[in-house]
C-alpha positions as a printed Julia matrix, in Angstrom:
116×3 Matrix{Float64}:
   4.4   -11.04    4.46
   4.32  -13.68    1.8
   7.45  -15.38    0.56
   6.17  -14.47   -2.92
   7.44  -10.91   -2.35
  11.14  -10.24   -2.81
  13.6    -7.39   -2.88
  13.96   -5.89   -6.38
  10.43   -6.97   -7.37
   8.8    -4.44   -9.69
   5.12   -3.81   -8.9
   2.57   -1.41  -10.42
   0.07    0.94   -8.83
  -3.56   -0.18   -9.17
  -5.07    2.73  -11.1
  -2.3     4.22  -13.22
   0.02    1.22  -13.5
   3.05    3.23  -12.38
   6.0     0.91  -11.7
   7.84    0.92   -8.37
  10.46   -1.31   -6.79
  10.63   -3.25   -3.52
  14.04   -2.06   -2.32
  14.49   -3.83    1.02
  12.56   -6.15    3.31
  14.07   -6.47    6.77
  13.23   -6.53   10.47
  12.29   -2.81   10.42
   9.82   -3.07    7.53
   9.78   -2.53    3.79
  11.39    0.22    1.71
   9.86    1.02   -1.66
  11.41    3.07   -4.47
   8.96    5.47   -6.14
   9.19    7.24   -9.49
  12.0     7.96  -11.9
  14.19    9.27   -9.07
  13.56    6.03   -7.13
  12.7     7.94   -3.97
  13.17    5.68   -0.93
   9.96    5.41    1.05
  10.06    3.24    4.2
   7.07    1.53    5.82
   7.29   -0.01    9.28
   5.86   -3.45    9.95
   3.41   -1.93   12.43
   2.0     0.35    9.73
   1.75   -2.43    7.13
   0.32   -5.0     9.54
  -2.1    -2.37   10.85
  -3.89   -2.33    7.47
  -5.26   -5.81    8.17
  -6.31   -4.85   11.69
  -7.93   -1.58   10.54
  -9.95   -3.01    7.65
 -10.52   -6.73    8.35
 -14.16   -7.69    7.95
 -15.27   -4.34    6.5
 -15.69   -5.5     2.9
 -14.54   -3.22    0.09
 -12.78   -0.03    1.23
 -11.76    2.78   -1.16
  -8.03    3.22   -1.65
  -8.82    6.93   -1.67
  -5.41    8.33   -2.57
  -5.22   12.09   -2.79
  -2.41   14.55   -2.72
  -2.93   16.31    0.57
  -1.61   15.64    4.04
  -4.98   14.89    5.65
  -6.14   11.86    3.72
  -9.66   10.58    3.23
 -11.18    9.2     6.47
 -12.29    5.58    6.18
  -9.92    4.82    3.28
  -6.52    3.21    2.98
  -5.17    6.69    2.24
  -6.6     8.05    5.49
  -5.12    5.19    7.51
  -1.65    5.49    5.95
  -1.53    9.26    6.42
  -1.69    8.75   10.18
   1.87    7.38    9.79
   3.2     9.33    6.77
   1.89   12.52    5.2
   2.49   11.37    1.6
   0.25    9.9    -1.08
   1.27    6.23   -0.79
  -2.04    4.32   -0.72
  -1.9     2.89   -4.26
   1.67    1.68   -3.81
   0.91    0.06   -0.45
  -2.24   -1.56   -1.86
  -0.18   -3.17   -4.64
   2.5    -4.26   -2.16
  -0.05   -5.91    0.13
  -1.8    -7.53   -2.83
   1.52   -9.07   -3.96
   2.04  -10.26   -0.39
  -1.35  -11.99   -0.4
  -2.86   -9.75    2.32
  -5.61   -8.13    0.27
  -7.25   -8.01   -3.12
  -7.81   -4.95   -5.29
 -10.84   -3.97   -7.35
  -9.23   -1.76  -10.01
 -12.51   -0.15  -11.1
 -13.21    3.52  -10.43
 -12.8     4.25   -7.62
 -10.23    1.54   -6.84
 -10.96   -0.43   -3.67
  -9.31   -3.02   -1.43
 -10.66   -5.94    0.58
  -8.64   -7.79    3.22
  -8.39  -11.52    2.6
  -9.7   -13.75    5.39
């Protein structure tokens, strides 16, 4: 990931602007803190790096976050729910945007595009 991303950075979700914190970045991956309770949510490097592999060259892909364990096929939400059955797509999109991996179209519905 980019050196522009640091522990304790505060980022915001693309659609609702909800703040969250980058807790740790280490050899296992990245841990984010969500919500008022600052719930620790870890993401492995293989999951995060897999976003680029999964969506590279496909143009704009819906973030597609929804609050069920299945996810939306063909969206960032659907990909992430293969690793974790939580609604994390907006948070991960913002993380990867800050890292310089992708860009976000914040219109409705919000979409991502992997940077070349």
